[in-house]
C-alpha positions in Angstrom: 0.0 0.0 0.0 1.7 3.2 -1.2 0.1 6.6 -0.6 1.0 9.4 -2.9 1.8 12.8 -1.5 3.7 12.0 1.6 7.1 11.0 3.0 7.5 10.2 6.7 10.8 8.9 8.1 11.7 8.2 11.7 15.1 7.2 13.3 16.2 6.2 16.8 19.9 6.7 17.4 22.0 7.2 20.5 19.0 7.4 22.8 17.3 10.1 20.6 14.3 9.7 18.4 13.3 11.9 15.5 10.4 11.8 13.1 10.0 14.0 10.1 7.7 14.6 7.2 7.4 16.6 4.1 4.7 19.2 3.6 3.2 18.4 0.2 -0.4 17.4 -0.2 -1.6 16.3 -3.7 -5.0 15.7 -5.1 -4.7 13.5 -8.2 -1.9 15.2 -10.2 -2.1 18.6 -8.6 -0.2 20.0 -5.6 -2.8 21.6 -3.3 -0.7 22.4 -0.2 3.0 22.8 0.4 3.3 23.1 4.2 1.0 20.4 5.7 2.0 19.1 9.1 1.7 15.3 9.1 3.2 14.7 12.6 1.9 14.7 16.1 3.4 14.5 19.6 1.3 12.2 21.8 1.3 10.9 25.4 2.7 14.0 27.1 5.3 14.4 24.3 6.8 10.9 24.8 5.6 9.4 21.5 5.8 10.7 18.0 3.4 9.7 15.2 3.2 10.5 11.5 0.8 9.5 8.8 0.6 8.7 5.1 -2.8 8.7 3.5 -6.1 10.5 3.7 -6.0 13.4 6.1 -9.4 12.8 7.6 -8.5 9.1 8.1 -5.3 10.1 9.7 -7.0 12.4 12.2 -9.3 9.5 13.2 -6.4 7.1 13.6 -4.4 9.7 15.6 -7.4 10.0 18.0 -7.8 6.3 18.3 -4.1 5.7 18.8 -3.9 8.3 21.4 -6.8 6.7 23.3 -5.0 3.4 23.1 -1.8 5.0 24.5 -3.8 6.4 27.4 -5.6 3.1 27.9 -2.3 1.1 28.1 -0.5 3.8 30.1 2.1 4.8 27.4 3.0 1.2 26.4 3.7 1.8 22.7 3.7 -1.8 21.6 0.5 -2.7 23.3 -1.3 0.4 22.0 -0.1 -0.3 18.5 -1.2 -3.9 18.5 -4.6 -3.0 19.9 -5.1 -0.3 17.4 -4.2 -2.6 14.5 -6.7 -5.2 15.8 -9.4 -2.6 16.0 -8.5 -1.2 12.6 -8.7 -4.6 11.0 -11.9 -5.7 12.6 -14.0 -2.6 13.0 -16.4 -2.0 10.1 -15.8 1.7 10.1 -12.0 1.7 10.7 -11.5 -1.0 8.1 -12.3 1.5 5.4 -9.6 4.0 6.5 -6.7 4.4 4.0 -3.6 5.4 5.9 -0.4 4.1 7.5 1.0 5.3 10.8 4.7 5.5 11.8 5.1 5.8 15.6 8.1 5.9 17.8 9.3 6.7 21.3 12.9 6.9 22.4 13.3 3.1 22.3 11.0 1.6 19.7 9.9 2.4 16.1 6.8 0.9 14.6 4.6 1.0 11.4 0.9 0.3 11.9 -1.4 -0.7 9.0 -5.1 -1.4 8.5 -4.2 -5.0 7.5 -3.4 -5.7 11.1 0.3 -5.3 10.7 2.5 -3.9 13.4 6.1 -3.9 12.1 9.1 -3.2 14.2 12.2 -2.9 11.9 15.5 -4.3 13.3 17.4 -1.0 12.6 14.9 1.3 14.4 14.3 3.2 11.1 10.7 3.6 9.8 9.5 5.2 6.7 6.0 5.4 5.0 4.5 7.1 2.0 5.3 7.4 -1.6 8.8 8.8 -0.9 9.2 6.3 1.9 11.5 3.8 0.1 13.9 6.7 -0.9 14.0 8.2 2.6 14.5 4.7 4.1 17.4 3.9 1.9 19.0 7.3 2.6 18.4 6.9 6.4 19.9 3.5 6.5 23.0 4.6 4.6 23.4 7.7 6.7 22.9 5.8 10.0 25.5 3.2 9.1 28.1 5.4 7.5 28.0 8.8 9.3 28.1 10.3 12.7 24.9 12.4 12.1 22.3 12.6 14.9 18.8 11.1 14.5 17.4 14.5 13.7 20.1 15.2 11.1 19.6 11.8 9.5 15.8 12.4 9.2 16.3 15.9 7.7 18.9 14.7 5.1 16.8 11.6 4.2 13.8 13.7 3.5 15.8 16.1 1.4 17.1 13.2 -0.6 13.6 11.8 -1.0 12.4 15.2 -2.2 15.0 15.2 -4.9 13.7 11.9 -6.2 10.0 11.5 -5.5 7.6 13.9 -7.3 5.1 13.5 -4.5 7.6 14.8 -1.8 8.7 18.4 -1.3 11.4 20.0 0.8 9.1 21.8 3.3 10.2 19.6 6.1 8.8 19.3 9.7 10.8 17.3 12.3 9.9 16.4 15.9 12.5 15.0 18.3 12.4 13.2 21.6 
């Protein structure tokens, strides 16, 4: 499932977590917004979340995910699994078209409506149409540079913006 118009990438390195996204919103083949904010700070600023997909669907998922975080007292893994279960089985949620990338200072996850909760081995997550480009860049930078998590996120998004026509260089980054 690839969503056009978004690139989100998150990195955990040296005890720091950073999540970033571009600002471009497209409708079919037209750019309609350049500076959208696709990230949220949750759970008293201890969890970062970003979305790829329909904006209305993403707001619904952010609200549901935040409720799960509260219900499970900040346990990121448990909240992600419970959201994925609800997303897959609930008649209304099942129709939502989005992906979430979530992370705290120790764990990075991708949550999908298919019931997937994916935790990459390298603590780097990326979603959206420019996600594969940003992921490749982030992995290379993490392995072969001394850049911080925030610097890796910024540079990865810049590289994705140079390659993906659905990604721009109006970057927002949140850091824990």
